[in-house]
Each structure stands twice: as structure tokens, then as C-alpha cells.
KERO-459705 format. One record per atom (N, C-alpha, C): residue in one letter; x, y, z. Coordinates in steps of 0.02 Angstrom, whole numbers, padded with zeros to 5 digits, always signed. Layout:
// residues N
AXYZ
...
//
This chain:
// residues 356
M+00042-00060+00000
M+00000+00000+00000
M+00044+00062+00000
K+00024+00112-00040
K+00061+00176-00043
K+00014+00233-00023
I+00037+00273+00024
I-00005+00327+00051
I+00033+00393+00047
L-00002+00446+00027
L+00026+00513+00027
L-00015+00557+00074
V+00019+00592+00119
V-00013+00641+00163
V+00011+00710+00140
I-00035+00757+00132
I-00017+00825+00110
I-00030+00874+00166
Q+00020+00914+00182
Q+00011+00968+00232
Q+00059+01025+00216
Q+00040+01068+00168
Q+00080+01129+00160
Q+00062+01175+00219
K+00106+01218+00238
K+00094+01269+00290
K+00152+01273+00337
M+00140+01300+00398
M+00195+01316+00444
M+00218+01255+00483
I+00271+01265+00522
I+00303+01212+00561
I+00253+01178+00608
G+00213+01218+00644
G+00165+01189+00691
G+00115+01143+00657
D+00091+01164+00598
D+00043+01124+00561
D+00074+01058+00538
V+00136+01063+00512
V+00170+01003+00486
V+00185+00954+00543
L+00206+00980+00600
L+00220+00938+00658
L+00155+00903+00682
V+00101+00942+00688
V+00038+00913+00712
V+00011+00862+00662
S+00015+00877+00597
S-00010+00830+00547
S+00032+00767+00541
S+00093+00768+00569
S+00134+00707+00567
S+00102+00651+00608
I+00054+00668+00652
I+00019+00615+00689
I-00021+00570+00641
I-00041+00598+00583
I-00075+00557+00533
I-00028+00502+00509
C+00034+00522+00493
C+00085+00473+00471
C+00100+00423+00526
N+00107+00447+00587
N+00124+00402+00643
N+00072+00348+00654
N+00008+00367+00649
N-00045+00319+00660
N-00055+00273+00600
L-00043+00298+00540
L-00045+00255+00481
L+00009+00201+00486
R+00068+00220+00511
R+00123+00172+00519
R+00104+00116+00568
R+00069+00135+00622
R+00048+00084+00670
R-00003+00037+00639
A-00047+00064+00598
A-00099+00022+00567
A-00073-00018+00508
Y-00027+00012+00470
Y+00000-00021+00410
Y+00077-00021+00413
P+00106-00066+00453
P+00179-00064+00464
P+00220-00069+00400
N+00192-00102+00348
N+00231-00112+00287
N+00213-00065+00230
A+00170-00017+00243
A+00150+00030+00191
A+00206+00080+00176
Q+00205+00108+00115
Q+00248+00165+00099
Q+00209+00228+00116
I+00235+00267+00163
I+00200+00327+00186
I+00243+00388+00168
D+00218+00429+00123
D+00254+00490+00101
D+00217+00551+00127
Y+00255+00606+00136
Y+00227+00666+00167
Y+00250+00726+00126
L+00201+00765+00100
L+00217+00823+00059
L+00211+00886+00103
V+00266+00923+00108
V+00269+00982+00153
V+00312+01037+00122
Y+00308+01096+00150
Y+00353+01150+00131
Y+00425+01133+00152
E+00471+01154+00111
E+00543+01139+00122
E+00566+01163+00191
S+00542+01221+00213
S+00567+01252+00275
S+00546+01213+00338
T+00499+01166+00331
T+00472+01132+00390
T+00503+01063+00403
T+00547+01040+00358
T+00572+00971+00364
T+00611+00956+00427
P+00644+01005+00460
P+00682+00987+00521
P+00639+00954+00575
V+00574+00969+00578
V+00533+00938+00631
V+00515+00865+00614
L+00533+00843+00555
L+00518+00774+00534
L+00578+00728+00537
E+00637+00756+00551
E+00698+00715+00552
E+00694+00660+00604
G+00713+00600+00584
G+00713+00544+00630
G+00646+00509+00638
N+00595+00533+00602
N+00529+00503+00608
N+00523+00444+00560
T+00525+00384+00587
T+00525+00323+00546
T+00455+00306+00519
S+00405+00345+00538
S+00338+00335+00510
S+00334+00362+00439
I+00384+00402+00419
I+00383+00434+00353
I+00438+00404+00310
D+00419+00377+00252
D+00469+00348+00207
D+00502+00401+00164
N+00462+00444+00134
N+00489+00496+00089
N+00456+00563+00104
I+00497+00615+00105
I+00470+00683+00112
I+00471+00714+00042
I+00413+00735+00018
I+00408+00768-00047
I+00403+00843-00033
L+00447+00881-00065
L+00451+00952-00051
L+00406+00993-00096
F+00366+01035-00065
F+00329+01087-00102
F+00372+01150-00097
E+00402+01169-00153
E+00451+01223-00152
E+00421+01288-00179
Q+00460+01341-00172
Q+00437+01407-00196
Q+00421+01405-00271
K+00460+01367-00308
K+00449+01364-00381
K+00380+01336-00398
H+00354+01292-00354
H+00287+01264-00366
H+00232+01316-00354
R+00248+01366-00314
R+00200+01420-00303
R+00204+01472-00359
D+00265+01482-00384
D+00277+01535-00433
D+00259+01515-00504
S+00262+01451-00519
S+00254+01429-00588
S+00201+01373-00594
K+00151+01386-00636
K+00099+01335-00647
K+00129+01273-00679
K+00180+01283-00720
K+00212+01227-00754
K+00246+01181-00702
E+00281+01213-00654
E+00316+01174-00602
E+00265+01138-00557
L+00209+01171-00544
L+00157+01140-00503
L+00128+01079-00540
L+00119+01086-00605
L+00094+01030-00645
L+00144+00973-00646
N+00209+00990-00651
N+00261+00939-00649
N+00259+00899-00584
L+00248+00935-00528
L+00243+00902-00463
L+00181+00856-00462
A+00126+00881-00489
A+00064+00841-00491
A+00075+00777-00532
L+00111+00782-00587
L+00125+00724-00629
L+00173+00675-00595
Q+00221+00704-00557
Q+00268+00662-00518
Q+00228+00621-00467
I+00181+00653-00434
I+00139+00619-00384
I+00096+00565-00418
R+00069+00582-00477
R+00027+00534-00514
R+00067+00471-00532
S+00131+00481-00549
S+00172+00425-00570
S+00186+00376-00513
E+00177+00400-00451
E+00189+00357-00393
E+00133+00307-00381
K+00074+00321-00412
K+00016+00275-00406
K-00003+00260-00333
Y-00019+00314-00297
Y-00039+00306-00226
Y-00107+00272-00221
D-00114+00230-00170
D-00179+00199-00156
D-00223+00247-00117
V-00192+00283-00070
V-00229+00329-00026
V-00194+00396-00024
L-00233+00450-00029
L-00206+00517-00022
L-00247+00552+00032
I-00213+00579+00082
I-00247+00617+00136
I-00225+00690+00131
D-00272+00734+00116
D-00257+00805+00108
D-00278+00842+00171
A-00229+00855+00214
A-00242+00890+00277
A-00241+00966+00267
Y-00223+00988+00207
Y-00216+01060+00192
Y-00280+01086+00159
S-00299+01053+00105
S-00362+01068+00070
S-00370+01141+00051
K-00322+01166+00014
K-00326+01234-00014
K-00308+01228-00088
L-00312+01284-00123
L-00300+01285-00196
L-00237+01247-00216
E-00182+01259-00179
E-00118+01227-00196
E-00121+01151-00196
S-00161+01123-00151
S-00164+01050-00147
S-00217+01020-00193
W-00268+01060-00211
W-00323+01032-00252
W-00298+01004-00318
L-00253+01042-00351
L-00227+01019-00415
L-00190+00953-00408
L-00151+00947-00354
L-00114+00885-00340
L-00162+00827-00330
V-00217+00841-00294
V-00267+00789-00281
V-00301+00769-00347
L-00320+00819-00386
L-00356+00808-00449
L-00317+00762-00496
F-00251+00774-00500
F-00209+00735-00547
F-00182+00671-00516
S-00191+00661-00451
S-00155+00608-00416
S-00170+00538-00440
G-00233+00527-00459
G-00252+00459-00480
G-00258+00411-00421
A-00255+00436-00359
A-00261+00393-00301
A-00331+00362-00298
K-00334+00299-00275
K-00399+00264-00271
K-00444+00297-00218
R-00414+00313-00161
R-00453+00347-00108
R-00420+00414-00093
K-00463+00465-00090
K-00438+00533-00077
K-00480+00561-00020
I-00447+00577+00035
I-00483+00596+00097
I-00466+00668+00115
S-00516+00707+00133
S-00504+00774+00159
S-00565+00797+00199
Y-00566+00862+00216
Y-00622+00889+00254
Y-00680+00906+00207
K-00739+00902+00234
K-00799+00919+00195
K-00805+00995+00193
K-00793+01022+00134
K-00799+01095+00126
K-00838+01108+00062
K-00879+01159+00063
K-00924+01174+00008
K-00887+01180-00059
G-00916+01148-00109
G-00890+01157-00177
G-00828+01118-00195
R-00804+01075-00149
R-00744+01037-00167
R-00749+00963-00152
T-00808+00941-00131
T-00815+00870-00114
T-00804+00825-00174
F-00814+00851-00236
F-00805+00810-00296
F-00732+00787-00304
L-00686+00822-00271
L-00615+00805-00277
L-00598+00742-00237
Y-00638+00726-00188
Y-00620+00674-00139
Y-00670+00616-00140
T-00645+00556-00124
T-00691+00499-00117
T-00722+00499-00047
D-00686+00528+00002
D-00711+00530+00071
D-00702+00601+00098
S-00757+00630+00121
S-00753+00697+00152
S-00777+00692+00224
V-00734+00712+00271
V-00753+00708+00342
V-00774+00777+00367
P-00820+00780+00415
P-00842+00845+00441
P-00783+00886+00468
F-00783+00951+00451
F-00733+00998+00477
F-00762+01027+00541
E-00750+00993+00596
E-00783+01010+00659
E-00767+01081+00682
A-00818+01114+00711
A-00810+01183+00734
A-00790+01188+00807
F-00806+01135+00846
F-00791+01137+00918
F-00756+01073+00940
P-00707+01079+00985
P-00672+01019+01009
P-00717+00977+01054
K-00708+00912+01051
K-00746+00867+01094
K-00706+00846+01156
T-00641+00856+01154
T-00597+00834+01208
T-00546+00888+01223
S-00500+00874+01270
S-00447+00922+01286
S-00389+00919+01237
L-00395+00877+01186
L-00341+00873+01136
L-00335+00937+01096
G-00391+00972+01086
G-00392+01032+01045
G-00411+01015+00973
L-00441+01064+00938
L-00465+01052+00870
L-00410+01034+00821
A-00351+01065+00829
A-00296+01051+00781
A-00281+00977+00780
I-00283+00945+00838
I-00270+00873+00842
I-00331+00833+00820
E-00389+00850+00846
E-00450+00812+00831
E-00465+00811+00756
R-00457+00869+00724
R-00471+00872+00652
R-00424+00826+00613
R-00360+00825+00631
R-00312+00781+00595
R-00332+00707+00604
L-00347+00689+00666
L-00365+00619+00679
L-00429+00599+00642
S-00475+00647+00632
S-00538+00632+00598
S-00525+00610+00525
L-00469+00632+00496
L-00453+00613+00427
L-00436+00539+00421
L-00423+00506+00477
L-00408+00435+00476
L-00472+00392+00482
E-00527+00424+00502
E-00588+00385+00516
E-00614+00345+00456
P-00612+00372+00394
P-00638+00332+00338
P-00599+00267+00327
L-00539+00262+00353
L-00498+00202+00344
L-00513+00148+00395
N-00553+00166+00446
N-00570+00117+00499
N-00510+00079+00525
L-00459+00115+00546
L-00397+00084+00569
L-00410+00042+00632
N-00381-00015+00634
N-00392-00061+00690
N-00338-00050+00744
I-00331+00013+00765
I-00280+00030+00816
I-00309+00082+00864
K-00276+00089+00921
K-00292+00145+00966
K-00247+00202+00944
T-00278+00257+00922
T-00237+00311+00894
T-00197+00347+00948
D-00137+00368+00929
D-00094+00407+00973
D-00097+00480+00949
P-00125+00526+00990
P-00136+00594+00966
P-00076+00641+00973
I-00022+00617+01003
I+00032+00663+01021
I+00087+00665+00968
P+00101+00724+00939
P+00156+00731+00891
P+00223+00714+00925
K+00270+00690+00885
K+00335+00669+00913
K+00392+00706+00878
L+00441+00725+00918
L+00505+00750+00891
L+00560+00702+00912
F+00608+00693+00869
F+00662+00645+00883
F+00728+00681+00885
V+00760+00679+00943
V+00824+00713+00953
V+00878+00660+00960
T+00932+00666+00920
T+00984+00615+00923
T+01028+00626+00984
K+01064+00573+01001
K+01111+00577+01058
K+01163+00632+01046
E+01186+00636+00983
E+01237+00688+00966
E+01208+00758+00974
E+01145+00767+00952
E+01114+00834+00958
E+01106+00853+01031
N+01087+00805+01073
N+01081+00819+01145
N+01148+00838+01175
Q+01202+00803+01153
Q+01269+00818+01179
Q+01292+00888+01159
V+01276+00906+01096
V+01294+00974+01073
V+01257+01027+01114
A+01193+01015+01127
A+01153+01063+01166
A+01180+01068+01237
K+01199+01012+01267
K+01228+01013+01335
K+01293+01052+01335
A+01332+01044+01282
A+01396+01081+01277
A+01383+01156+01272
V+01330+01175+01236
V+01311+01247+01231
V+01292+01274+01300
F+01254+01234+01338
F+01235+01254+01406
F+01298+01264+01449
E+01345+01218+01443
E+01407+01223+01482
E+01448+01284+01462
K+01452+01296+01397
K+01490+01354+01371
K+01462+01419+01399
H+01395+01423+01404
H+01363+01484+01429
H+01355+01483+01506
Q+01384+01431+01537
Q+01383+01424+01610
Q+01312+01428+01640
V+01267+01392+01607
V+01199+01387+01632
V+01200+01346+01697
K+01168+01372+01748
K+01170+01339+01814
K+01128+01275+01813
D+01161+01218+01824
D+01124+01155+01817
D+01085+01134+01879
D+01088+01175+01932
D+01047+01159+01991
D+00980+01197+01989
R+00968+01231+01933
R+00905+01268+01925
R+00865+01238+01867
K+00800+01248+01870
K+00758+01233+01811
K+00772+01286+01758
T+00760+01268+01695
T+00771+01315+01640
T+00706+01324+01602
V+00687+01387+01592
V+00625+01403+01556
V+00643+01436+01489
M+00612+01413+01436
M+00618+01445+01371
M+00562+01495+01362
I+00578+01554+01338
I+00526+01604+01324
I+00515+01607+01248
S+00453+01591+01228
S+00434+01599+01158
S+00420+01674+01148
L+00473+01709+01132
L+00477+01781+01139
L+00434+01819+01089
L+00434+01795+01027
L+00402+01832+00973
L+00361+01783+00931
G+00303+01806+00907
G+00262+01765+00863
G+00289+01766+00792
S+00256+01729+00748
S+00279+01725+00679
S+00268+01790+00641
E+00227+01834+00669
E+00215+01901+00640
E+00194+01947+00697
K+00192+02012+00682
K+00177+02061+00734
K+00108+02049+00764
L+00061+02028+00723
L-00008+02017+00747
L-00015+01955+00790
K+00040+01917+00796
K+00039+01858+00840
K+00092+01865+00895
T+00113+01928+00908
T+00166+01941+00957
T+00140+01983+01015
Y+00141+01955+01074
Y+00121+01991+01134
Y+00164+02054+01141
P+00135+02112+01157
P+00173+02174+01160
P+00238+02167+01200
L+00292+02196+01174
L+00359+02184+01202
L+00364+02204+01275
E+00335+02261+01292
E+00338+02285+01361
E+00300+02237+01408
Y+00244+02211+01384
Y+00205+02162+01423
Y+00245+02097+01431
M+00279+02076+01377
M+00317+02014+01380
M+00373+02020+01432
A+00402+02079+01437
A+00455+02090+01487
A+00426+02079+01558
K+00364+02102+01568
K+00332+02092+01634
K+00321+02017+01648
I+00305+01979+01595
I+00297+01907+01602
I+00363+01876+01625
V+00417+01897+01592
V+00484+01871+01609
V+00502+01890+01681
D+00484+01952+01701
D+00496+01973+01771
D+00458+01929+01820
T+00395+01913+01803
T+00354+01871+01847
T+00386+01802+01855
I+00412+01775+01800
I+00446+01710+01802
I+00508+01714+01847
S+00545+01767+01838
S+00607+01778+01877
S+00591+01785+01952
D+00537+01821+01967
D+00519+01834+02037
D+00489+01773+02073
N+00469+01723+02034
N+00434+01666+02064
N+00472+01601+02056
G+00536+01605+02063
G+00576+01544+02060
G+00647+01560+02038
D+00693+01521+02061
D+00763+01531+02043
D+00776+01492+01979
M+00764+01524+01922
M+00766+01489+01858
M+00815+01520+01809
N+00842+01477+01765
N+00879+01502+01706
N+00826+01521+01654
I+00838+01577+01620
I+00789+01601+01570
I+00824+01606+01502
L+00796+01570+01452
L+00821+01574+01384
L+00770+01609+01339
F+00794+01646+01290
F+00751+01680+01242
F+00753+01643+01176
N+00695+01629+01147
N+00692+01600+01081
N+00677+01656+01030
Y+00726+01671+00987
Y+00716+01720+00934
Y+00764+01704+00877
F+00748+01728+00817
F+00793+01722+00760
F+00842+01780+00762
P+00903+01770+00735
P+00951+01826+00734
P+00922+01891+00705
K+00877+01885+00656
K+00848+01946+00626
K+00800+01981+00674
Q+00782+01948+00729
Q+00736+01977+00778
Q+00773+02004+00840
I+00839+02010+00833
I+00879+02027+00893
I+00860+02095+00923
E+00838+02142+00880
E+00820+02208+00906
E+00760+02203+00953
E+00708+02165+00932
E+00649+02157+00975
E+00668+02119+01039
A+00711+02068+01031
A+00733+02029+01089
A+00770+02073+01138
R+00813+02116+01112
R+00852+02162+01154
R+00805+02212+01189
T+00754+02234+01153
T+00705+02281+01182
T+00672+02249+01244
I+00651+02186+01237
I+00619+02151+01293
I+00668+02144+01351
F+00730+02124+01334
F+00782+02117+01385
F+00791+02183+01424
N+00793+02238+01387
N+00805+02304+01419
N+00746+02325+01463
Y+00685+02303+01445
Y+00626+02319+01486
Y+00626+02279+01552
C+00661+02223+01553
C+00662+02180+01613
C+00700+02213+01670
K+00682+02194+01732
K+00716+02220+01791
K+00788+02194+01792
P+00835+02231+01823
P+00905+02208+01827
P+00910+02138+01859
S+00869+02124+01909
S+00872+02058+01942
S+00851+02002+01893
T+00806+02018+01846
T+00785+01970+01796
T+00840+01961+01744
Q+00869+02017+01722
Q+00921+02015+01670
Q+00978+01969+01689
K+00993+01966+01754
K+01048+01923+01778
K+01035+01849+01764
K+00971+01830+01759
K+00953+01760+01749
K+00944+01741+01675
I+00947+01791+01630
I+00935+01780+01559
I+01001+01764+01523
Y+01002+01709+01486
Y+01059+01691+01445
Y+01043+01714+01374
F+01055+01778+01361
F+01029+01811+01301
F+01057+01782+01236
D+01121+01763+01238
D+01155+01741+01176
D+01152+01666+01166
L+01117+01630+01209
L+01114+01557+01202
L+01058+01540+01152
L+01079+01526+01090
L+01031+01512+01036
L+01053+01450+00998
G+01005+01416+00967
G+01022+01363+00920
G+01043+01393+00854
N+01086+01359+00817
N+01107+01385+00752
N+01052+01379+00700
D+01007+01332+00710
D+00953+01319+00662
D+00896+01286+00700
L+00846+01263+00662
L+00787+01234+00694
L+00804+01171+00733
R+00847+01128+00707
R+00868+01068+00744
R+00905+01088+00807
G+00945+01141+00803
G+00980+01166+00862
G+00932+01189+00915
F+00879+01224+00893
F+00828+01247+00941
F+00794+01187+00975
I+00777+01137+00934
I+00742+01078+00961
I+00785+01044+01016
A+00849+01038+01002
A+00894+01006+01051
A+00901+01049+01114
I+00904+01114+01106
I+00908+01159+01164
I+00843+01156+01204
M+00787+01156+01168
M+00722+01151+01202
M+00717+01086+01241
N+00748+01034+01215
N+00747+00968+01248
N+00785+00970+01315
Q+00831+01018+01322
Q+00868+01026+01385
Q+00831+01071+01435
C+00778+01105+01410
C+00740+01150+01454
C+00686+01111+01491
D+00657+01143+01541
D+00606+01110+01582
D+00535+01132+01565
L+00527+01193+01540
L+00460+01217+01522
L+00466+01275+01473
I+00409+01294+01445
I+00408+01350+01397
I+00349+01395+01413
V+00361+01461+01405
V+00309+01511+01416
V+00313+01562+01359
G+00255+01582+01333
G+00258+01636+01284
G+00208+01630+01228
N+00225+01662+01172
N+00180+01667+01114
N+00165+01600+01083
D+00102+01592+01064
D+00080+01533+01026
D+00121+01530+00961
G+00138+01470+00940
G+00175+01462+00878
G+00215+01398+00876
G+00260+01393+00827
G+00299+01333+00817
G+00339+01311+00878
A+00368+01359+00914
A+00409+01342+00972
A+00368+01305+01025
I+00307+01329+01037
I+00263+01296+01086
I+00246+01226+01063
N+00229+01219+00999
N+00210+01153+00973
N+00268+01104+00977
M+00329+01129+00964
M+00388+01086+00969
M+00401+01066+01042
A+00392+01113+01087
A+00402+01098+01158
A+00353+01045+01182
K+00290+01051+01160
K+00240+01001+01179
K+00258+00932+01152
A+00285+00930+01091
A+00305+00866+01061
A+00364+00835+01098
L+00401+00877+01136
L+00456+00853+01178
L+00432+00840+01250
N+00366+00845+01259
N+00335+00831+01324
N+00354+00881+01378
K+00362+00945+01358
K+00379+00998+01406
K+00316+01037+01425
P+00307+01053+01489
P+00250+01094+01510
P+00251+01162+01473
S+00190+01186+01455
S+00187+01248+01416
S+00133+01295+01443
F+00149+01359+01440
F+00101+01412+01457
F+00098+01458+01396
T+00042+01457+01360
T+00037+01490+01296
T-00005+01554+01300
I+00020+01607+01269
I-00017+01670+01264
I-00041+01676+01192
F-00107+01674+01182
F-00135+01677+01115
F-00148+01749+01092
S-00139+01759+01027
S-00157+01824+00997
S-00233+01831+00999
P-00258+01893+01008
P-00331+01903+01013
P-00370+01878+00952
W-00338+01875+00893
W-00377+01856+00834
W-00372+01781+00817
I-00330+01745+00854
I-00324+01673+00843
I-00374+01636+00887
E-00406+01585+00859
E-00454+01546+00899
E-00418+01496+00944
K-00424+01508+01008
K-00391+01465+01058
K-00412+01392+01052
K-00476+01380+01035
K-00501+01311+01035
K-00465+01267+00984
I-00433+01298+00935
I-00397+01258+00884
I-00329+01236+00910
W-00290+01284+00935
W-00220+01270+00950
W-00205+01261+01025
A-00256+01266+01067
A-00246+01252+01139
A-00248+01176+01148
T-00193+01144+01128
T-00192+01070+01126
T-00167+01041+01193
F-00195+00983+01210
F-00175+00945+01270
F-00182+00985+01334
E-00233+01028+01337
E-00242+01070+01396
E-00271+01029+01454
D-00233+01026+01509
D-00256+00988+01567
D-00258+01030+01629
G-00246+01095+01622
G-00246+01140+01680
G-00184+01136+01723
I-00138+01092+01705
I-00075+01085+01743
I-00015+01091+01695
L-00003+01037+01658
L+00056+01036+01613
L+00050+01085+01555
N-00009+01088+01525
N-00020+01133+01469
N-00078+01180+01484
Q-00061+01245+01487
Q-00111+01296+01502
Q-00104+01352+01451
S-00158+01390+01443
S-00154+01446+01396
S-00201+01502+01417
V-00188+01561+01390
V-00231+01619+01405
V-00247+01655+01340
H-00307+01683+01338
H-00331+01721+01281
H-00370+01780+01309
L-00367+01836+01276
L-00402+01896+01300
L-00477+01882+01310
N-00504+01838+01267
N-00575+01820+01272
N-00593+01787+01338
D-00542+01757+01371
D-00554+01725+01437
D-00570+01778+01490
Y-00544+01838+01479
Y-00547+01890+01531
Y-00594+01948+01513
K-00597+01964+01448
K-00640+02020+01426
K-00683+01999+01366
P-00729+01951+01377
P-00768+01924+01321
P-00810+01977+01285
G-00826+02030+01320
G-00866+02084+01288
G-00832+02114+01227
L-00766+02112+01226
L-00729+02140+01169
L-00737+02098+01105
F-00762+02037+01114
F-00766+01990+01057
F-00838+01978+01033
T-00886+02010+01067
T-00956+01998+01050
T-00970+02017+00977
S-00998+01970+00940
S-01017+01978+00869
S-00962+02009+00825
K-00900+01991+00838
K-00844+02014+00796
K-00821+01957+00750
T-00808+01972+00687
T-00782+01921+00641
T-00707+01914+00651
E-00680+01859+00624
E-00607+01849+00629
E-00570+01907+00595
K-00597+01930+00538
K-00565+01985+00501
K-00563+02049+00544
E-00618+02063+00577
E-00621+02123+00620
E-00571+02117+00678
L-00567+02057+00707
L-00520+02045+00762
L-00448+02053+00739
K-00435+02026+00679
K-00366+02031+00652
K-00348+02104+00639
N-00393+02141+00609
N-00380+02212+00595
N-00370+02253+00658
N-00399+02228+00713
N-00396+02265+00776
N-00349+02233+00827
A-00309+02185+00803
A-00269+02143+00849
A-00222+02184+00893
L-00188+02233+00865
L-00138+02271+00904
L-00172+02310+00961
A-00230+02339+00947
A-00267+02375+00999
A-00292+02325+01052
L-00316+02268+01030
L-00340+02217+01077
L-00283+02191+01121
Y-00224+02183+01092
Y-00166+02161+01130
Y-00152+02209+01189
Q-00162+02274+01177
Q-00150+02323+01230
Q-00197+02312+01289
E-00256+02284+01276
E-00305+02269+01329
E-00284+02207+01370
F-00239+02168+01340
F-00222+02102+01369
F-00163+02110+01418
E-00175+02148+01471
E-00121+02163+01518
E-00098+02102+01557
P-00033+02097+01572
P-00007+02038+01607
P-00040+02027+01675
T-00063+02080+01707
T-00094+02072+01773
T-00157+02029+01770
L-00189+02026+01711
L-00251+01986+01703
L-00239+01912+01720
F-00181+01887+01699
F-00168+01815+01709
F-00105+01801+01750
E-00083+01852+01788
E-00023+01844+01829
E-00030+01786+01878
N-00087+01780+01910
N-00096+01727+01960
N-00096+01658+01927
K-00125+01654+01867
K-00127+01590+01831
K-00056+01569+01812
L-00016+01618+01789
L+00054+01604+01772
L+00093+01582+01834
K+00082+01616+01890
K+00117+01597+01952
K+00100+01525+01972
S+00036+01507+01968
S+00018+01439+01989
S+00047+01387+01940
F+00051+01405+01875
F+00083+01360+01826
F+00156+01349+01844
L+00190+01403+01864
L+00261+01399+01882
L+00270+01356+01945
I+00225+01364+01993
I+00230+01323+02055
I+00219+01249+02038
E+00168+01235+01996
E+00152+01166+01977
E+00211+01132+01942
N+00247+01171+01902
N+00297+01141+01857
N+00369+01160+01872
N+00380+01186+01932
N+00449+01208+01949
N+00473+01177+02013
S+00441+01123+02034
S+00467+01090+02095
S+00528+01049+02076
N+00581+01057+02112
N+00642+01021+02096
N+00643+00951+02128
G+00588+00934+02161
G+00584+00868+02194
G+00564+00814+02147
//
């Protein structure tokens, strides 16, 4: 049996959709399972034996209809038995149309059911604490009636060598090994997904004031100005605990460093999803225009917790569309003062910072 799973999009999406591949491998140990993703997301798939081949959706496929058609024909030549489209947007429809797969599974969406042999409901509300991002992916497996207990948790695989390199980086920066280490997801993937810098500094101060912890900042070198701004807003006593220059060289480097940390706090995004896949406790701050019910995954009130402005000031969201919320995100962020959830953050730190 040959199966293709499609998930173009960001790191978090690709990591979460890898659970489709993981569960297919459990159900069909001898199947060929291929995964089509954006080139930039492949580091989160390294070491995953559930995936036989990674097919890259590159920039040229977006820029050129001819290149996109070539990719579609390449997929057709593979003669897949099953195709699961977890993306289901214009870019993937052409690939599905030309695929020639016997079974084509995706979400039930108006005007495109003719593309697929099986369309599953695109649920609007989560049924469990797994979160919609997880539940929706698992629902794509339902038409196959897999005879297994599904595992909903995405996995990251860190090699022994990568762990050793990360430990050496900690030693080089003289990170105190008798303390817990917290990673701060400092900046979102865009400004509209980034908690205001001054507010984030107050979050870091709260962490510093409520435990003797090492504090690491997660940012890209191109974001160093914003990272420095947050550092400068922090109290001197907090600054002493921050290892500002301790960074991974690349995404794999970050994953290995995160694996040495004990918990993560900060903006929703790829860093949080990677930390969860490494089984690290997380405290997530959602952007006002993002729906918490989708990405608040594995919430149990202890290990994984999150906050959204709607939790505290629901009146600001009454009869507002996603577009209106997005257009007003920066103003809404200003309403989302750290004092609103300071006690929740403190209790999260107490729950997950015992050295016993």
C-alpha cells in the first residue's frame, strides 16, 4: 500500500499533521508513507520512521503553474492507493485532482467534495482536551477504519549527538544546572501574533520573581532588536538570569536546546508546538484574533495551560468576525495586560517548577 499525506503550511501544522503518518504506520507497518510539506518545515520530521519519503513543495511550485503541474504528474506516477489532504486549499487541489489515487480523503468543505472519495466533517468545536488542531487531523483517519488505538501526540526525535551538542552549549554559557530552565517563546511568527514587548518583559519578570530559574530567549538573529528591547525592559534582577546569547544555530539546534529545558512560556507558535512534542510543560499566550479552541492542545490545567483575551474580557469579542479581530489585533493586545493572568502564570510555575 502507498499513502501520501499532504500538509503545506507552517512548522506547527506540519508537526501536528505528522500524527496522521504516525498512526498510519501503526496500522499499516509495511505501507509506503510519504509526506508532502514546505521545504522550511522538514527539520521537525527528522528521525521520524513513520515517514518513508518527504516530498518538497518548493517556492517554484507556487511561482510557476508549469512546475506545479510537474509536481502533480510526479505524484501521479507514484500511483498512490490513498491520499490524505490535511491542507485542502487551492495549492493541494490540483495535486489531488491529478493524483489518480484510489481513495482521496479530506475535510468536507463546500464546492470541493467532488475532488475526494471521502469527506469528513470539519468540526467547529473540540470534543476533548486534545484541541481542534489534533481532533481534526485524527478525523481524517476515520474513513480508513484503522484497527488501532490512535496516538494523538506529535513526536520529535532528538539524536544523542544533538543532545550532547546542546549540553555543551549550556556548559559554554555556564547555565546553572541546579536550576530549572525556562524557554521564552519571545516573538510570534508576525507582529499580529506577538504579545506586546513591554508586556512580555513583565511576564519574564514574573517568572524571575517566582523561582530561581535560568531564562532562555527564543528568537531568530533577525529579531535581535525586539529581543534586546524586551531584555532592556526587564528588571536588573531578571536580566541576571537571562542567557541572552544562548541560541540554536538552526531549527534542529533549537529543538535540542528546548529538549534541555524544563518548560516553555510565551507566544503561541511553532516553538510551543515543538516543546509540547518534547513533552515539556507549556504556558501559551494567544493572539486576540487566533481561535484558542484550535491550538490550545492537550490542555489539562497543569502541564499545558493557555490564556486568551476572550477569557478575561469576552465583551470585546461579541459579534466580531475573525477579520475584524485581526484588523484590531494590536489594539486588543494592549487590553491584554499581564496582570489579568499573573496569578494563573504563578500557579503554573509552582506546579511545574518543583525540583523534587
